[in-house]
C-alpha positions, 0 to 999 in steps of 0.5 A, a space after each residue: 064520405 060522399 065518395 065513399 057512400 057512392 062507391 059502397 052503393 055502386 059495388 053493392 049494386 042496388 042503386 044509390 042512397 037517397 042522401 047522395 040524390 044521384 039522378 040522370 042529367 037533364 038533356 043528357 042521355 049518359 050523364 049522371 048528377 050528384 049533390 050531397 050537400 046544399 052546395 056541393 055537385 057532381 057529374 059523371 058518366 058510365 065508360 067501359 069496364 075495366 076490368 070487365 064487369 066492373 062499373 067504371 065511373 068518369 067524373 066530369 066535374 066536381 065542384 059547387 053548383 056555381 061551377 056547372 054550366 053544362 055536365 
């Protein structure tokens, strides 16, 4: 469900809903994080558009909070 909400918000282009808790990762200019549940976390960055004009999300890690020591 979180991925479907993420994609819908990305396509709408008006920002992400509060429940996905998307924010920039502290200490990194191009890495974002999302936490959708008490122990559900993902990190991602934006890659070159494929196709042109469309956002390209590159997932860096998906799992629990304990799985992430570096984004």
